[in-house]
N, C-alpha and C positions, 0 to 999 in steps of 0.2 A: 441342820442335821448334825448330831454329835456322834463322833466316832471315838471310841476309847481304845487306843493302841494296846494297852496292857491289861485288858479286861479278861483275856483268856477265851473270849468269844470271837470267832472269826469275823472279820470286817464285813464280809458279804451277809452274814447272818444278822449283824447289827443293822445294816442298811435295810434288809428285808423286814426286820421286826419294826423298824420305825415307819416304813411305808405301810406295813400291815395295820399298825395302829391308826395311822392317818386315814387309811381307806375305811376301816371298820367304824371309826368315829364319825365319818362323813367329812372330815377335813379335806380329803381329796375325793371328789364325787365321781359318780358314774359318767363315763365318756371323757373324763379329763385325762390328759397325758402326763406320765411321769417325766421328770427331766430327761433330756437326751442322755444316752449312755456316755458319750464323750464329755458332755457338759458336766454331768455329775462327777465323773472320774476326775476331771480337771479341777473342779471346785473343792473336792475332798482330797486331792493329791493322792489318788489311788490308781491302780491299773484299770483299764477298760475291761479286762477279763474279770476282775473282782466285781465290777458293776454289773456285767452281764450275768454273772453267777447269781447275784442277788435278785435281779429281774427274772431270771429263769425260775428261781425258787417261787417267786410270787405267781408266775404263770402256772407252774405245776400245781399250786394251791387253788387255781381258778380265780385269782383276784385280778389279774391283768391278762391282756392278750397282746402279743406282738403283732404290729401292723407294718408290713413291708414298706420301708421308706418313710414311715411316720413315727415309729417308736412304740412304746408300751402304753396301752390305753386301759383305764380302769373299767372292769366289767360291772354289770349290775350285780348287786349282792343280795342273796337271800339271807337276811340278817338272822333269822331264826336258825337256819341250818349252820351258819358260821358260829353262832353262839353255842349250839349243841356240840360242834367240833371242839371248841375251846373248853367247854365244860368237861368233855371226855379227856382232853389232854391234861387239864388241871387235876382231874381225878387220878389219872395214871401217875402223874408226878407226885401227888400226895401219898399214894400207895407206896411208891418207891421211898419217899421220906419216912413213912411209918416203918417200913421194913428196915431201913438204915438205923432208925432210932432204936428199934428192938435189938439189933446187932450190937449197938454200942451201950445198951443198958439204960438208955434215956427213958425217964418216966413220961407218962402222958402229959403231965403238967409242964415239964421241961420242954417238950415238943411244942405244946400250945404257946408257951411263952416265947420260944424261938420264932414261931410263925408270926406272932404279934409284933415282935421286934423287927422282923424283916418287912412286914407290911408298913410299919411306921417309917423305916429307913427308906423304902421305895417311894413313899408319899413325898418325902422331902428331897428326892433326887430326880 
């Protein structure tokens, strides 16, 4: 797991995002447990509270369930429902980007070019 201290994104969100991707891709399957809160905190050299916050976010999204004395277990996923949720989030984010581009006077071509550049950048990172 990679944590970027200077990314501007809170550490708990970075952790949650990486687990979210692993769960949705099937890398971590239904019924599997996430690393223990203390174990993950220790290996990443972060606080237990930060780890709990990340796990709680995943639980709020329905991706995992906290099991008393055992840790956080990955739930069965309705992949179509999850896909629809992420499509909706993507659409919302793109609408915000379009509005921001209008405010700055950016042309449609410039916006499309920026999106292509960001896609390429993210493929390589």
